[in-house]
TIVEX-774608 format. One line per field, with one value per atom (N, C-alpha, C): residue number from 1; atom name; x negated, z negated, y; chain; residue in one letter. Coordinates in steps of 0.02 Angstrom, whole numbers, plus 32768, in hexadecimal, padded with zeros to 4 digits. Layout:
nr: [NUM, ...]
atom: [CA, ...]
X: [X, ...]
Z: [Z, ...]
Y: [Y, ...]
kette: [A, ...]
rest: [A, ...]
This chain:
nr: [1, 1, 1, 2, 2, 2, 3, 3, 3, 4, 4, 4, 5, 5, 5, 6, 6, 6, 7, 7, 7, 8, 8, 8, 9, 9, 9, 10, 10, 10, 11, 11, 11, 12, 12, 12, 13, 13, 13, 14, 14, 14, 15, 15, 15, 16, 16, 16, 17, 17, 17, 18, 18, 18, 19, 19, 19, 20, 20, 20, 21, 21, 21, 22, 22, 22, 23, 23, 23, 24, 24, 24, 25, 25, 25, 26, 26, 26, 27, 27, 27, 28, 28, 28, 29, 29, 29, 30, 30, 30, 31, 31, 31, 32, 32, 32, 33, 33, 33, 34, 34, 34, 35, 35, 35, 36, 36, 36, 37, 37, 37, 38, 38, 38, 39, 39, 39, 40, 40, 40, 41, 41, 41, 42, 42, 42, 43, 43, 43, 44, 44, 44, 45, 45, 45, 46, 46, 46, 47, 47, 47, 48, 48, 48, 49, 49, 49, 50, 50, 50, 51, 51, 51, 52, 52, 52, 53, 53, 53, 54, 54, 54, 55, 55, 55, 56, 56, 56, 57, 57, 57, 58, 58, 58, 59, 59, 59, 60, 60, 60, 61, 61, 61, 62, 62, 62, 63, 63, 63, 64, 64, 64, 65, 65, 65, 66, 66, 66, 67, 67, 67, 68, 68, 68, 69, 69, 69, 70, 70, 70, 71, 71, 71, 72, 72, 72, 73, 73, 73, 74, 74, 74, 75, 75, 75, 76, 76, 76, 77, 77, 77, 78, 78, 78, 79, 79, 79, 80, 80, 80, 81, 81, 81, 82, 82, 82, 83, 83, 83, 84, 84, 84, 85, 85, 85, 86, 86, 86, 87, 87, 87, 88, 88, 88, 89, 89, 89, 90, 90, 90, 91, 91, 91, 92, 92, 92, 93, 93, 93, 94, 94, 94, 95, 95, 95, 96, 96, 96, 97, 97, 97, 98, 98, 98, 99, 99, 99, 100, 100, 100, 101, 101, 101, 102, 102, 102, 103, 103, 103, 104, 104, 104, 105, 105, 105, 106, 106, 106, 107, 107, 107, 108, 108, 108, 109, 109, 109, 110, 110, 110, 111, 111, 111, 112, 112, 112, 113, 113, 113, 114, 114, 114, 115, 115, 115, 116, 116, 116, 117, 117, 117, 118, 118, 118, 119, 119, 119, 120, 120, 120, 121, 121, 121, 122, 122, 122, 123, 123, 123, 124, 124, 124, 125, 125, 125, 126, 126, 126, 127, 127, 127, 128, 128, 128, 129, 129, 129, 130, 130, 130, 131, 131, 131, 132, 132, 132, 133, 133, 133, 134, 134, 134, 135, 135, 135, 136, 136, 136, 137, 137, 137, 138, 138, 138, 139, 139, 139, 140, 140, 140, 141, 141, 141, 142, 142, 142, 143, 143, 143, 144, 144, 144, 145, 145, 145, 146, 146, 146, 147, 147, 147, 148, 148, 148, 149, 149, 149, 150, 150, 150, 151, 151, 151, 152, 152, 152, 153, 153, 153, 154, 154, 154, 155, 155, 155, 156, 156, 156, 157, 157, 157, 158, 158, 158, 159, 159, 159, 160, 160, 160, 161, 161, 161, 162, 162, 162, 163, 163, 163, 164, 164, 164, 165, 165, 165, 166, 166, 166, 167, 167, 167, 168, 168, 168, 169, 169, 169, 170, 170, 170, 171, 171, 171, 172, 172, 172, 173, 173, 173, 174, 174, 174, 175, 175, 175, 176, 176, 176, 177, 177, 177, 178, 178, 178, 179, 179, 179, 180, 180, 180, 181, 181, 181, 182, 182, 182, 183, 183, 183, 184, 184, 184, 185, 185, 185, 186, 186, 186, 187, 187, 187, 188, 188, 188, 189, 189, 189, 190, 190, 190, 191, 191, 191, 192, 192, 192, 193, 193, 193, 194, 194, 194, 195, 195, 195, 196, 196, 196, 197, 197, 197]
atom: [N, CA, C, N, CA, C, N, CA, C, N, CA, C, N, CA, C, N, CA, C, N, CA, C, N, CA, C, N, CA, C, N, CA, C, N, CA, C, N, CA, C, N, CA, C, N, CA, C, N, CA, C, N, CA, C, N, CA, C, N, CA, C, N, CA, C, N, CA, C, N, CA, C, N, CA, C, N, CA, C, N, CA, C, N, CA, C, N, CA, C, N, CA, C, N, CA, C, N, CA, C, N, CA, C, N, CA, C, N, CA, C, N, CA, C, N, CA, C, N, CA, C, N, CA, C, N, CA, C, N, CA, C, N, CA, C, N, CA, C, N, CA, C, N, CA, C, N, CA, C, N, CA, C, N, CA, C, N, CA, C, N, CA, C, N, CA, C, N, CA, C, N, CA, C, N, CA, C, N, CA, C, N, CA, C, N, CA, C, N, CA, C, N, CA, C, N, CA, C, N, CA, C, N, CA, C, N, CA, C, N, CA, C, N, CA, C, N, CA, C, N, CA, C, N, CA, C, N, CA, C, N, CA, C, N, CA, C, N, CA, C, N, CA, C, N, CA, C, N, CA, C, N, CA, C, N, CA, C, N, CA, C, N, CA, C, N, CA, C, N, CA, C, N, CA, C, N, CA, C, N, CA, C, N, CA, C, N, CA, C, N, CA, C, N, CA, C, N, CA, C, N, CA, C, N, CA, C, N, CA, C, N, CA, C, N, CA, C, N, CA, C, N, CA, C, N, CA, C, N, CA, C, N, CA, C, N, CA, C, N, CA, C, N, CA, C, N, CA, C, N, CA, C, N, CA, C, N, CA, C, N, CA, C, N, CA, C, N, CA, C, N, CA, C, N, CA, C, N, CA, C, N, CA, C, N, CA, C, N, CA, C, N, CA, C, N, CA, C, N, CA, C, N, CA, C, N, CA, C, N, CA, C, N, CA, C, N, CA, C, N, CA, C, N, CA, C, N, CA, C, N, CA, C, N, CA, C, N, CA, C, N, CA, C, N, CA, C, N, CA, C, N, CA, C, N, CA, C, N, CA, C, N, CA, C, N, CA, C, N, CA, C, N, CA, C, N, CA, C, N, CA, C, N, CA, C, N, CA, C, N, CA, C, N, CA, C, N, CA, C, N, CA, C, N, CA, C, N, CA, C, N, CA, C, N, CA, C, N, CA, C, N, CA, C, N, CA, C, N, CA, C, N, CA, C, N, CA, C, N, CA, C, N, CA, C, N, CA, C, N, CA, C, N, CA, C, N, CA, C, N, CA, C, N, CA, C, N, CA, C, N, CA, C, N, CA, C, N, CA, C, N, CA, C, N, CA, C, N, CA, C, N, CA, C, N, CA, C, N, CA, C, N, CA, C, N, CA, C, N, CA, C, N, CA, C, N, CA, C, N, CA, C, N, CA, C, N, CA, C, N, CA, C, N, CA, C, N, CA, C, N, CA, C, N, CA, C, N, CA, C, N, CA, C, N, CA, C, N, CA, C, N, CA, C, N, CA, C, N, CA, C, N, CA, C, N, CA, C, N, CA, C, N, CA, C, N, CA, C]
X: [7537, 757D, 759E, 757F, 759B, 759C, 756C, 756B, 75AA, 75BE, 75F8, 7638, 763C, 7677, 767D, 7646, 7647, 7656, 763E, 764C, 7697, 76B5, 76FC, 7725, 7713, 7737, 7733, 76F9, 76F2, 771C, 7720, 774A, 7794, 77A9, 77EF, 77FE, 77D1, 77DB, 77DF, 77B5, 77B6, 77F7, 780F, 784E, 7889, 7888, 78BD, 78BF, 7884, 7880, 7899, 7883, 7899, 78E4, 7901, 7949, 796E, 7955, 7974, 7972, 793A, 7935, 7965, 796C, 799C, 79E3, 79F4, 7A38, 7A44, 7A11, 7A18, 7A22, 79FD, 7A05, 7A4A, 7A63, 7AA6, 7ADB, 7AD2, 7B02, 7B01, 7AC6, 7AC1, 7AE2, 7ADA, 7AFA, 7B46, 7B5F, 7BA7, 7BC1, 7B9C, 7BB0, 7BB0, 7B7D, 7B7A, 7BB4, 7BC4, 7BFB, 7C3D, 7C47, 7C85, 7C8B, 7C53, 7C54, 7C66, 7C48, 7C56, 7CA0, 7CBC, 7D02, 7D30, 7D20, 7D48, 7D45, 7D0B, 7D05, 7D2F, 7D2F, 7D58, 7DA2, 7DB7, 7DFD, 7E0E, 7DE2, 7DEE, 7DF1, 7DC5, 7DC5, 7E05, 7E1C, 7E5A, 7E95, 7E97, 7ECD, 7ECC, 7E91, 7E8B, 7EA1, 7E8E, 7EA2, 7EEE, 7F0D, 7F56, 7F78, 7F5C, 7F79, 7F73, 7F3C, 7F34, 7F64, 7F76, 7FA5, 7FEC, 7FFC, 803E, 8043, 800C, 800C, 8030, 8026, 804B, 8096, 80AD, 80F5, 8110, 80E7, 80FA, 80F6, 80C2, 80B9, 80F2, 8108, 813F, 8184, 8186, 81C4, 81EE, 81CD, 81F0, 81FA, 81C9, 81CF, 81C9, 81E9, 81E0, 81AB, 81A0, 816C, 817B, 81BA, 81CC, 81C3, 81D8, 81D1, 8187, 8162, 811A, 80F9, 810B, 80F0, 8106, 8143, 815C, 8135, 8127, 80FF, 80B9, 8099, 8054, 8050, 8089, 8088, 807E, 8089, 807D, 8035, 8007, 7FC0, 7FA6, 7FC0, 7FA6, 7FB9, 7FEE, 8003, 7FED, 7FC7, 7FB5, 7F8F, 7F63, 7F3A, 7F54, 7F93, 7FB0, 7FB6, 7FCE, 7FD9, 7FAB, 7F79, 7F4A, 7F04, 7ED2, 7E8E, 7E70, 7E3E, 7E19, 7DE8, 7DF3, 7DC8, 7DC2, 7D91, 7D88, 7DC5, 7DE3, 7E1F, 7E59, 7E63, 7E99, 7E8C, 7E4E, 7E3D, 7E4E, 7E40, 7E52, 7E9E, 7EC3, 7F0D, 7F25, 7F07, 7F1A, 7F0A, 7ED1, 7EC0, 7EF4, 7F09, 7F3B, 7F7D, 7F90, 7FCE, 7FC8, 7F8F, 7F85, 7F89, 7F6A, 7F6D, 7FB4, 7FD9, 801F, 8047, 803C, 805F, 804A, 800C, 7FF4, 801F, 802B, 8054, 809C, 80B6, 80FB, 8102, 80D2, 80D7, 80CE, 80A3, 809C, 80DF, 8100, 8141, 8175, 8170, 819E, 819A, 815E, 8155, 8174, 816B, 8187, 81D3, 81EE, 8236, 8259, 8238, 8255, 8260, 8230, 8239, 826A, 826F, 829D, 82E5, 82EE, 8331, 833A, 833A, 833C, 837B, 83B2, 83F0, 83F4, 83DD, 83E4, 83A9, 836F, 8332, 8335, 834C, 834A, 836E, 83A6, 83CA, 83A1, 8384, 835B, 831E, 82FF, 82C3, 82D4, 830D, 8322, 832D, 834A, 8352, 830E, 82DF, 829B, 827D, 8281, 8266, 8288, 82CA, 82EF, 82DD, 82C1, 82AE, 826B, 8246, 8206, 8212, 81F7, 8204, 81EC, 820B, 81F7, 81C6, 81D6, 81AE, 8170, 8139, 80FA, 8101, 812D, 8133, 8153, 8171, 8190, 815F, 8122, 80F0, 80C7, 80E9, 80C8, 80AE, 808B, 806E, 80A4, 80DD, 8113, 812E, 812B, 8140, 8113, 80D2, 80A3, 80A3, 80AF, 80AE, 80EF, 8127, 8168, 8191, 819E, 81CC, 81B1, 8174, 815B, 8157, 813D, 813E, 8185, 81B5, 81FB, 8216, 8207, 821E, 8203, 81C3, 81A5, 81C3, 81CD, 81EA, 8231, 8259, 829D, 829E, 8270, 826D, 8259, 8229, 8214, 824F, 8272, 82AD, 82DF, 82EC, 831C, 8304, 82C3, 82A8, 82AF, 82A4, 82AA, 82F1, 8322, 8368, 8381, 8359, 8370, 8381, 8361, 836F, 83B7, 83D4, 841A, 8449, 8430, 8457, 8486, 8478, 849D, 84E9, 8500, 8548, 8563, 8539, 8550, 855A, 8588, 8594, 8564, 855F, 8533, 8549, 858C, 85A4, 8590, 8593, 857F, 8535, 850C, 84C4, 84B7, 84D8, 84CE, 84E4, 851B, 8533, 8504, 84E4, 84B8, 8478, 8455, 8413, 8402, 8421, 8410, 83CB, 83A8, 8368, 8360, 8396, 8392, 837F, 8340, 8328, 830B, 832D, 8314, 830E, 8339, 8338, 830B, 82E4, 82BB, 8288, 826D, 823B, 825B, 829C, 82BD, 82B4, 82A2, 8299, 8252, 8227, 81E3, 81B2, 81CB, 819F, 8187, 8159, 813F, 8178, 8178, 81AE, 81AE, 81E9, 81F0, 8205, 81F1, 8201, 8246, 826F, 82B3, 82B2, 82DC, 82E2, 8319, 830B, 833E, 837D, 83B4, 83F4, 8402, 841A, 8428, 846C, 846C, 84AA, 84D2, 8513, 853B, 8533, 852B, 8523, 8566, 8564, 85A2, 859F, 85D0, 85D3, 8603]
Z: [8722, 872C, 86EE, 86D1, 8695, 865C, 865D, 8629, 862D, 8669, 8674, 8660, 8673, 8662, 8617, 85F6, 85AD, 858A, 85A6, 858A, 858F, 85CA, 85D4, 85A6, 85A0, 8574, 852C, 8516, 84D1, 84C5, 84F7, 84EF, 84EB, 8517, 8517, 84D4, 84BE, 847E, 8444, 8444, 8410, 8412, 844E, 8455, 843C, 844B, 8435, 83E9, 83CA, 8381, 8364, 8381, 8369, 836E, 83A7, 83B1, 837E, 8372, 8341, 82FC, 82E9, 82A8, 82A1, 82D6, 82D5, 82CB, 82EF, 82E9, 82A3, 8287, 8243, 8211, 8219, 81EC, 81F3, 8231, 823C, 821C, 8224, 8206, 81BA, 819D, 8154, 813D, 8163, 8152, 8154, 8188, 818F, 8156, 8146, 810F, 80CD, 80C1, 8083, 807F, 80B8, 80B9, 80AC, 80CA, 80BF, 8077, 8059, 8013, 7FE6, 7FF7, 7FD0, 7FD5, 8011, 8019, 7FF6, 7FFA, 7FD8, 7F8C, 7F73, 7F2B, 7F18, 7F42, 7F35, 7F32, 7F61, 7F62, 7F22, 7F0E, 7ED0, 7E93, 7E91, 7E5A, 7E58, 7E92, 7E96, 7E80, 7E96, 7E82, 7E37, 7E1B, 7DD3, 7DAD, 7DC7, 7DA8, 7DA9, 7DE0, 7DE4, 7DB3, 7DAD, 7D7C, 7D36, 7D26, 7CE5, 7CDD, 7D13, 7D12, 7D03, 7D1C, 7D11, 7CCC, 7CB0, 7C70, 7C38, 7C2E, 7BF8, 7C02, 7C40, 7C4B, 7C31, 7C38, 7C1F, 7BD2, 7BB7, 7B6F, 7B4E, 7B6E, 7B54, 7B63, 7B80, 7B92, 7BC5, 7BEF, 7C25, 7C5F, 7C6C, 7CA1, 7C83, 7CA4, 7C92, 7CC1, 7CBC, 7CE4, 7D2F, 7D42, 7D89, 7DA4, 7D7E, 7D93, 7D96, 7D67, 7D67, 7DA6, 7DBA, 7DF7, 7E35, 7E33, 7E6B, 7E72, 7E39, 7E3B, 7E55, 7E3B, 7E50, 7E99, 7EB4, 7EFB, 7F29, 7F0F, 7F37, 7F4E, 7F20, 7F34, 7F4C, 7F32, 7F47, 7F8F, 7FA9, 7FEF, 801F, 8007, 8031, 8070, 8069, 80A2, 80C7, 80BD, 80E1, 812B, 813B, 8181, 8199, 8173, 8189, 8174, 819A, 818C, 8150, 8132, 80FD, 811F, 8114, 8131, 80FE, 8109, 80DA, 80D8, 8111, 8114, 80ED, 80F6, 80D3, 8088, 8075, 802E, 800F, 8033, 801B, 8013, 8043, 803E, 8002, 7FF7, 7FBD, 7F7C, 7F78, 7F3D, 7F31, 7F67, 7F61, 7F46, 7F5D, 7F45, 7EFB, 7EE6, 7E9F, 7E74, 7E8B, 7E65, 7E62, 7E98, 7E97, 7E65, 7E64, 7E35, 7DED, 7DE3, 7D9F, 7D7E, 7DA2, 7D87, 7D7B, 7DAA, 7DA3, 7D67, 7D5F, 7D28, 7CE4, 7CE1, 7CA3, 7C91, 7CC4, 7CB9, 7CA3, 7CBD, 7CA9, 7C5E, 7C45, 7BFE, 7BD2, 7BE7, 7BC1, 7BC5, 7C02, 7C0B, 7BEC, 7BEA, 7BCA, 7B80, 7B60, 7B19, 7B0C, 7B3B, 7B31, 7B44, 7B76, 7B8F, 7B93, 7B5A, 7B5A, 7B79, 7B79, 7B95, 7BE1, 7BFA, 7C40, 7C6A, 7C4C, 7C71, 7C92, 7C70, 7C8F, 7CD2, 7CDB, 7D1B, 7D52, 7D42, 7D74, 7D87, 7D55, 7D61, 7D89, 7D7A, 7D9E, 7DE8, 7DF8, 7E3E, 7E61, 7E3D, 7E58, 7E67, 7E37, 7E41, 7E7B, 7E80, 7EB6, 7EFB, 7EFF, 7F3F, 7F58, 7F2E, 7F42, 7F62, 7F9D, 7FBE, 7F96, 7FA3, 7F82, 7FAE, 7FEE, 801D, 8034, 803A, 8051, 8098, 80C0, 8106, 810B, 80D4, 80D4, 80C2, 80B0, 809D, 80DB, 810B, 8149, 8141, 8173, 8171, 8166, 8186, 817E, 8137, 8113, 80CD, 80A6, 80B1, 808B, 80A4, 80E4, 8100, 80F6, 80F8, 80F7, 80B9, 80B0, 807C, 8036, 8028, 7FE3, 7FCC, 7FF3, 7FDC, 7FCD, 7FF7, 7FEC, 7FAD, 7FA4, 7F67, 7F29, 7F29, 7EEF, 7EE4, 7F1B, 7F16, 7EF9, 7F12, 7EFA, 7EB1, 7E9F, 7E5A, 7E2C, 7E3F, 7E16, 7E10, 7E47, 7E45, 7E12, 7E14, 7DE5, 7D9D, 7D92, 7D4F, 7D38, 7D66, 7D55, 7D43, 7D60, 7D51, 7D12, 7CF4, 7CB8, 7C7F, 7C7A, 7C43, 7C46, 7C81, 7C88, 7C94, 7C8E, 7C9E, 7C66, 7C29, 7BF0, 7BF8, 7C19, 7C21, 7C61, 7C8D, 7CCE, 7CCE, 7CF7, 7CFD, 7D31, 7D33, 7D62, 7DAA, 7DB7, 7DFB, 7E12, 7DE5, 7DF7, 7E09, 7DE4, 7DF1, 7E34, 7E43, 7E83, 7EBE, 7EB5, 7EEA, 7EF7, 7EC3, 7ECA, 7EEF, 7EDC, 7EF9, 7EFC, 7F28, 7F2D, 7F4D, 7F3B, 7F5C, 7F70, 7F88, 7FA4, 7FED, 7FFD, 8041, 805D, 804F, 8067, 80B3, 80D7, 8120, 8140, 8118, 8134, 8166, 815C, 818B, 81CB, 81CA, 8206, 823E, 8277, 82B0, 82B7, 8286, 8289, 829A, 82A1, 82B2, 82FA, 830B, 834F, 8380, 83B6, 83E6, 8407, 840E, 8430, 8477, 84A3, 84E9, 84F6, 8516, 8525, 855D, 8556, 858C, 85BB, 85FB, 862A, 8627, 8628, 8627, 866C, 866B, 86AA, 86C5, 8703, 8723, 8735, 872D, 8740, 878B, 879A, 87E2, 8805, 8840, 8868, 889C, 889D, 88CE, 8904]
Y: [7D70, 7D66, 7D47, 7D15, 7CF6, 7D29, 7D57, 7D8A, 7DB6, 7DC9, 7DF4, 7DCE, 7D8F, 7D67, 7D5F, 7D4E, 7D46, 7D88, 7DC0, 7E02, 7E12, 7E04, 7E10, 7DE3, 7DA5, 7D76, 7D8E, 7DA5, 7DBD, 7DFB, 7E28, 7E64, 7E51, 7E24, 7E0E, 7DEC, 7DC2, 7D9F, 7DD1, 7E04, 7E37, 7E5E, 7E70, 7E94, 7E6A, 7E29, 7DFD, 7DF8, 7DF3, 7DF0, 7E32, 7E6A, 7EAB, 7EB4, 7EA0, 7EA4, 7E78, 7E3D, 7E10, 7E2E, 7E4E, 7E6E, 7EA8, 7ECF, 7F07, 7EEE, 7EB9, 7E9D, 7E80, 7E61, 7E47, 7E80, 7EB6, 7EEF, 7F0E, 7F15, 7F2F, 7F03, 7EC1, 7E92, 7E98, 7EA1, 7EA8, 7EE9, 7F1F, 7F5F, 7F58, 7F38, 7F2E, 7F03, 7ECE, 7EA1, 7EC7, 7EF0, 7F17, 7F49, 7F68, 7F98, 7F75, 7F3B, 7F14, 7EFF, 7EE8, 7ED4, 7F10, 7F49, 7F85, 7F99, 7F97, 7FA9, 7F77, 7F36, 7F04, 7F0D, 7F20, 7F2E, 7F6A, 7F9E, 7FD8, 7FC5, 7F9B, 7F84, 7F5E, 7F30, 7F0B, 7F39, 7F6B, 7F9B, 7FC4, 7FD9, 8000, 7FD6, 7F97, 7F6A, 7F5E, 7F54, 7F4A, 7F89, 7FC3, 8002, 8009, 7FF5, 7FFA, 7FCA, 7F8E, 7F5E, 7F7B, 7F9C, 7FBC, 7FF6, 8016, 804D, 8034, 7FF8, 7FDB, 7FBA, 7FA4, 7F80, 7FA4, 7FE6, 8008, 8007, 8005, 8000, 7FBE, 7F8A, 7F48, 7F47, 7F65, 7F68, 7F8E, 7FC4, 7FED, 7FD0, 7F93, 7F71, 7F98, 7FBE, 7FE1, 7FB1, 7F86, 7F54, 7F0E, 7EDF, 7E99, 7E7B, 7E3B, 7E1B, 7E22, 7E18, 7E1C, 7E63, 7E94, 7EDA, 7EEE, 7ED3, 7EE1, 7EC6, 7E89, 7E6C, 7E94, 7EAC, 7ED3, 7F15, 7F34, 7F72, 7F65, 7F30, 7F23, 7F0C, 7EF5, 7EE2, 7F1E, 7F5A, 7F97, 7F99, 7F8B, 7F8E, 7F4B, 7F14, 7ED3, 7EC2, 7EE1, 7ED4, 7F0B, 7F3B, 7F75, 7F5F, 7F2E, 7F1A, 7EDD, 7ECC, 7E94, 7EA3, 7EE0, 7EF2, 7F2A, 7F3A, 7F6E, 7F5B, 7F6F, 7F5A, 7F7E, 7F5F, 7F7F, 7FAF, 7FF0, 8023, 805B, 8087, 80BE, 80EB, 80F7, 8121, 8101, 80C0, 809E, 8099, 8092, 8092, 80D5, 810B, 814F, 8155, 813A, 813C, 8115, 80DB, 80B2, 80D7, 80F7, 811F, 8156, 8176, 81AB, 818F, 8154, 8134, 8124, 810A, 80F9, 8138, 816E, 81AC, 81C8, 81C2, 81D8, 81AF, 816E, 8142, 8150, 8163, 8171, 81A7, 81DE, 8214, 81FD, 81D6, 81BE, 818F, 8162, 8132, 8154, 8187, 81AD, 81CE, 81EA, 8209, 81D5, 8198, 8162, 8155, 8152, 8143, 817A, 81B8, 81F0, 81EF, 81E9, 81EB, 81AF, 8176, 813B, 8148, 816A, 8177, 81B0, 81E1, 8219, 8209, 81DE, 81CE, 8183, 8161, 8118, 80FA, 811F, 8104, 810D, 8145, 8154, 813A, 8136, 8125, 80E0, 80AB, 8069, 8064, 8086, 8084, 80A5, 80DE, 8102, 80D8, 80BB, 8093, 8054, 8036, 7FFA, 8009, 8043, 8056, 805D, 8079, 8081, 803C, 800E, 7FCB, 7FA8, 7FAF, 7F8E, 7FA9, 7FE5, 8001, 7FE9, 7FC5, 7FA9, 7F64, 7F58, 7F18, 7EDC, 7EA5, 7E66, 7E3F, 7E3D, 7E14, 7E3A, 7E17, 7E35, 7E4F, 7E32, 7E49, 7E8E, 7EA6, 7EE9, 7F20, 7F0F, 7F40, 7F54, 7F6F, 7F84, 7FCB, 7FE2, 8025, 8059, 8051, 8082, 8084, 804C, 804E, 807E, 8079, 80A3, 80EC, 80F6, 813A, 815F, 813C, 815D, 8149, 8109, 80F4, 8100, 80EB, 80F1, 813A, 8169, 81AE, 81C7, 81B2, 81C5, 81A5, 8165, 8142, 8165, 8175, 8197, 81DC, 8200, 8243, 8240, 8212, 820B, 81F5, 81C9, 81B2, 81EB, 8213, 824C, 827D, 8288, 82B4, 8299, 8258, 823A, 8240, 8238, 8241, 828A, 82B8, 82FF, 8312, 82F0, 8300, 82DD, 82B2, 828F, 82BF, 82F7, 8325, 833E, 8341, 8357, 831D, 82E1, 82A6, 8291, 82A4, 828B, 8291, 82C6, 82D0, 82B1, 829A, 8282, 8236, 8220, 81D8, 81BB, 817A, 8158, 8165, 8169, 8176, 81BC, 81ED, 8231, 8234, 8210, 820F, 81EF, 81B7, 8195, 81C1, 81E6, 8212, 824C, 8264, 829F, 8290, 825B, 8250, 8206, 81E1, 819A, 8192, 815D, 8151, 8109, 80EC, 80A9, 80B1, 80A6, 80B1, 8071, 803A, 7FFA, 7FF8, 8018, 8016, 8049, 806D, 80A2, 808A, 804E, 8034, 801A, 8011, 7FF8, 802B, 8014, 8040, 805A, 804E, 8065, 802E, 7FF1, 7FB9, 7FC1, 7F98, 7F9A, 7F92, 7FBA, 7FB5, 7F70, 7F57, 7F16, 7F24, 7EF9, 7F02, 7EE7, 7F11, 7EFB, 7EC9, 7E98, 7E67, 7E81, 7E7F, 7E99, 7E6E, 7E91, 7E6D, 7E51, 7E14, 7DF4, 7E0E, 7E1E, 7E34, 7DF6, 7DFB, 7DC0, 7DB4, 7D77, 7D66, 7D67, 7D81, 7D86, 7D50, 7D25, 7CEF, 7CFD]
kette: [A, A, A, A, A, A, A, A, A, A, A, A, A, A, A, A, A, A, A, A, A, A, A, A, A, A, A, A, A, A, A, A, A, A, A, A, A, A, A, A, A, A, A, A, A, A, A, A, A, A, A, A, A, A, A, A, A, A, A, A, A, A, A, A, A, A, A, A, A, A, A, A, A, A, A, A, A, A, A, A, A, A, A, A, A, A, A, A, A, A, A, A, A, A, A, A, A, A, A, A, A, A, A, A, A, A, A, A, A, A, A, A, A, A, A, A, A, A, A, A, A, A, A, A, A, A, A, A, A, A, A, A, A, A, A, A, A, A, A, A, A, A, A, A, A, A, A, A, A, A, A, A, A, A, A, A, A, A, A, A, A, A, A, A, A, A, A, A, A, A, A, A, A, A, A, A, A, A, A, A, A, A, A, A, A, A, A, A, A, A, A, A, A, A, A, A, A, A, A, A, A, A, A, A, A, A, A, A, A, A, A, A, A, A, A, A, A, A, A, A, A, A, A, A, A, A, A, A, A, A, A, A, A, A, A, A, A, A, A, A, A, A, A, A, A, A, A, A, A, A, A, A, A, A, A, A, A, A, A, A, A, A, A, A, A, A, A, A, A, A, A, A, A, A, A, A, A, A, A, A, A, A, A, A, A, A, A, A, A, A, A, A, A, A, A, A, A, A, A, A, A, A, A, A, A, A, A, A, A, A, A, A, A, A, A, A, A, A, A, A, A, A, A, A, A, A, A, A, A, A, A, A, A, A, A, A, A, A, A, A, A, A, A, A, A, A, A, A, A, A, A, A, A, A, A, A, A, A, A, A, A, A, A, A, A, A, A, A, A, A, A, A, A, A, A, A, A, A, A, A, A, A, A, A, A, A, A, A, A, A, A, A, A, A, A, A, A, A, A, A, A, A, A, A, A, A, A, A, A, A, A, A, A, A, A, A, A, A, A, A, A, A, A, A, A, A, A, A, A, A, A, A, A, A, A, A, A, A, A, A, A, A, A, A, A, A, A, A, A, A, A, A, A, A, A, A, A, A, A, A, A, A, A, A, A, A, A, A, A, A, A, A, A, A, A, A, A, A, A, A, A, A, A, A, A, A, A, A, A, A, A, A, A, A, A, A, A, A, A, A, A, A, A, A, A, A, A, A, A, A, A, A, A, A, A, A, A, A, A, A, A, A, A, A, A, A, A, A, A, A, A, A, A, A, A, A, A, A, A, A, A, A, A, A, A, A, A, A, A, A, A, A, A, A, A, A, A, A, A, A, A, A, A, A, A, A, A, A, A, A, A, A, A, A, A, A, A, A, A, A, A, A, A, A, A, A, A, A, A, A, A]
rest: [M, M, M, T, T, T, F, F, F, I, I, I, V, V, V, S, S, S, F, F, F, I, I, I, V, V, V, S, S, S, I, I, I, V, V, V, F, F, F, T, T, T, L, L, L, M, M, M, I, I, I, G, G, G, L, L, L, A, A, A, L, L, L, V, V, V, R, R, R, I, I, I, Q, Q, Q, E, E, E, A, A, A, R, R, R, K, K, K, I, I, I, E, E, E, A, A, A, K, K, K, N, N, N, K, K, K, S, S, S, M, M, M, N, N, N, K, K, K, Q, Q, Q, V, V, V, R, R, R, D, D, D, I, I, I, Q, Q, Q, A, A, A, D, D, D, F, F, F, R, R, R, E, E, E, L, L, L, V, V, V, A, A, A, P, P, P, L, L, L, Y, Y, Y, T, T, T, D, D, D, N, N, N, I, I, I, V, V, V, N, N, N, V, V, V, M, M, M, S, S, S, R, R, R, Q, Q, Q, R, R, R, L, L, L, T, T, T, S, S, S, I, I, I, V, V, V, S, S, S, N, N, N, F, F, F, F, F, F, V, V, V, F, F, F, Q, Q, Q, P, P, P, V, V, V, S, S, S, E, E, E, Q, Q, Q, N, N, N, I, I, I, E, E, E, R, R, R, L, L, L, L, L, L, H, H, H, I, I, I, V, V, V, E, E, E, S, S, S, C, C, C, R, R, R, G, G, G, V, V, V, F, F, F, D, D, D, K, K, K, C, C, C, R, R, R, I, I, I, D, D, D, N, N, N, S, S, S, Q, Q, Q, Y, Y, Y, P, P, P, E, E, E, E, E, E, F, F, F, P, P, P, D, D, D, V, V, V, F, F, F, D, D, D, K, K, K, F, F, F, I, I, I, Q, Q, Q, S, S, S, I, I, I, P, P, P, I, I, I, S, S, S, A, A, A, R, R, R, D, D, D, F, F, F, K, K, K, V, V, V, N, N, N, F, F, F, Y, Y, Y, N, N, N, I, I, I, A, A, A, L, L, L, P, P, P, T, T, T, I, I, I, L, L, L, E, E, E, E, E, E, F, F, F, V, V, V, Y, Y, Y, S, S, S, L, L, L, D, D, D, T, T, T, L, L, L, S, S, S, G, G, G, V, V, V, A, A, A, E, E, E, K, K, K, S, S, S, A, A, A, E, E, E, Q, Q, Q, I, I, I, N, N, N, D, D, D, E, E, E, K, K, K, P, P, P, F, F, F, N, N, N, I, I, I, R, R, R, G, G, G, L, L, L, N, N, N, D, D, D, G, G, G, F, F, F, D, D, D, E, E, E, P, P, P, T, T, T, Q, Q, Q, K, K, K, T, T, T, P, P, P, Q, Q, Q, Q, Q, Q, Q, Q, Q, P, P, P, S, S, S, V, V, V, H, H, H]
């Protein structure tokens, strides 16, 4: 009888050790994956800062504008989790910006008088507060901001004869209120009916 009890105890003990080892291995895998994703995020952010650096070197942006541009990637994970899908989205944003910033450097040298106004509108459309960098900003507002900015850069070749008012009337891209209405729905409070006495 003691043999059976000791045999059962040893099996249970072995199973507990095996289960603990499996959980430790799973925890290590998750930790390694998280470290890998965090490293990817840091690398992407560093790459974006390097992407913005030539704009500063060419005197296209000042320190404040540079910080505003880098806030696009530094605030990406404020309201969304670090995940493989979100890292892919961030990479896509960086690549979109890469083409736009390269175009900025070219257009700044070709149209030195008209470019600063167009670029300033672009900078002003980027939020200042971290709380404004919600998922809808990245899904809706930022692609629109970039598209409108590229459109404005494309029209610079014909801008020399146009006034600033004409340019603003043709294709404005002030979309500060674009995220309004896309936040999480709030529950309406029932209106109280006036009491009848």
